[in-house]
C-alpha positions as CSV (number, residue, x, y, z in Angstrom):
1,X,58.0,67.7,-13.9
2,X,61.1,66.1,-12.1
3,X,63.2,68.6,-10.3
4,X,66.9,68.7,-11.5
5,X,69.5,67.1,-9.4
6,X,71.9,69.3,-7.7
7,X,75.4,69.2,-9.1
8,X,77.9,67.6,-6.8
9,X,80.5,69.9,-5.4
10,X,83.8,69.9,-6.8
11,X,86.4,68.2,-4.6
12,X,88.8,70.5,-2.9
13,X,92.4,70.1,-4.6
14,X,94.8,68.4,-2.0
15,X,97.7,70.4,-0.8
16,X,101.0,69.9,-2.3
17,X,104.4,70.1,-0.9
18,X,104.9,73.4,-2.4
19,X,101.9,74.7,-0.6
20,X,103.8,74.4,2.7
21,X,105.3,77.5,4.2
22,X,106.3,76.6,7.7
23,X,107.3,73.4,9.4
24,X,107.9,72.7,13.1
25,X,110.1,69.6,13.8
26,X,110.1,68.4,17.5
27,X,113.6,66.9,18.6
28,X,117.0,68.0,17.0
29,X,118.5,64.5,17.0
30,X,119.4,62.7,13.7
31,X,115.7,62.1,12.6
32,X,115.0,65.8,13.2
33,X,118.0,67.0,11.2
34,X,117.4,64.6,8.2
35,X,113.8,65.4,8.0
36,X,114.8,69.2,7.9
37,X,117.5,68.4,5.3
38,X,115.2,66.7,2.9
39,X,112.2,69.0,3.5
40,X,114.5,72.1,2.8
41,X,115.8,70.5,-0.4
42,X,112.2,69.5,-1.5
43,X,110.6,72.8,-0.9
44,X,112.5,75.9,-1.8
45,X,110.4,78.3,0.1
46,X,109.9,76.4,3.3
47,X,110.9,77.7,6.6
48,X,111.8,75.0,9.2
49,X,111.8,75.5,13.0
50,X,113.5,72.7,15.1
51,X,112.5,72.6,18.9
52,X,114.2,70.7,21.5
53,X,114.4,70.6,25.3
54,X,118.1,70.6,25.2
55,X,120.2,73.6,24.3
56,X,122.8,71.4,22.3
57,X,121.6,69.9,19.0
58,X,122.3,66.6,17.5
59,X,120.7,64.4,20.2
60,X,122.5,61.1,21.2
61,X,125.0,61.5,18.3
62,X,126.6,64.2,20.3
63,X,126.4,62.6,23.8
64,X,125.5,59.2,23.3
65,X,128.2,58.1,20.8
66,X,131.5,56.8,22.0
67,X,134.5,58.7,20.8
68,X,136.0,55.7,19.1
69,X,133.3,55.7,16.5
70,X,134.1,58.8,14.5
71,X,132.2,57.4,11.5
72,X,128.9,57.7,13.3
73,X,129.7,61.1,15.0
74,X,130.7,62.6,11.5
75,X,127.2,63.1,10.8
76,X,127.3,66.1,12.9
77,X,129.1,67.8,10.1
78,X,126.2,67.0,7.8
79,X,123.8,68.6,10.3
80,X,125.8,71.6,10.9
81,X,126.1,72.3,7.0
82,X,122.4,71.9,6.8
83,X,122.0,74.6,9.6
84,X,124.6,76.9,7.9
85,X,123.5,76.4,4.2
86,X,119.8,77.2,5.0
87,X,120.5,79.7,7.9
88,X,117.7,82.2,6.6
89,X,115.2,79.5,6.4
90,X,116.2,77.4,9.6
91,X,115.8,78.1,13.3
92,X,116.4,76.2,16.3
93,X,114.9,76.9,19.6
94,X,114.9,75.4,23.1
95,X,111.4,74.2,24.3
96,X,110.2,75.8,27.3
97,X,109.7,73.4,30.3
C-alpha cells in the first residue's frame, strides 16, 4: 500500500493595511508628512510616530525655501493641520544623537 501524501500547509494570509497598528516615519520633511497624512487617512486605527534629528518640523520647506515663494511654503499649513487633526494618533520626537 502506498502512503498517503501529506497535505500541503495552507499559506498564511498576507497582512493588510488594517492590520497595521503603529508606524514610525524617519524624517519630518515633506515626504514624511505626506506619508503620515495618507497613512492616517487610509488606516483609521493607525498611530504614527515621526522622528527627526531636528527639533523643528517640515525640513527644507521651513528653512530652505526662499520667502518670495509663499506657494511652496504654504504646505506647512497642510502639515500643521495633519498634526492637529490627528493629535491623538500622531507624535513627533527628536532623534537622539
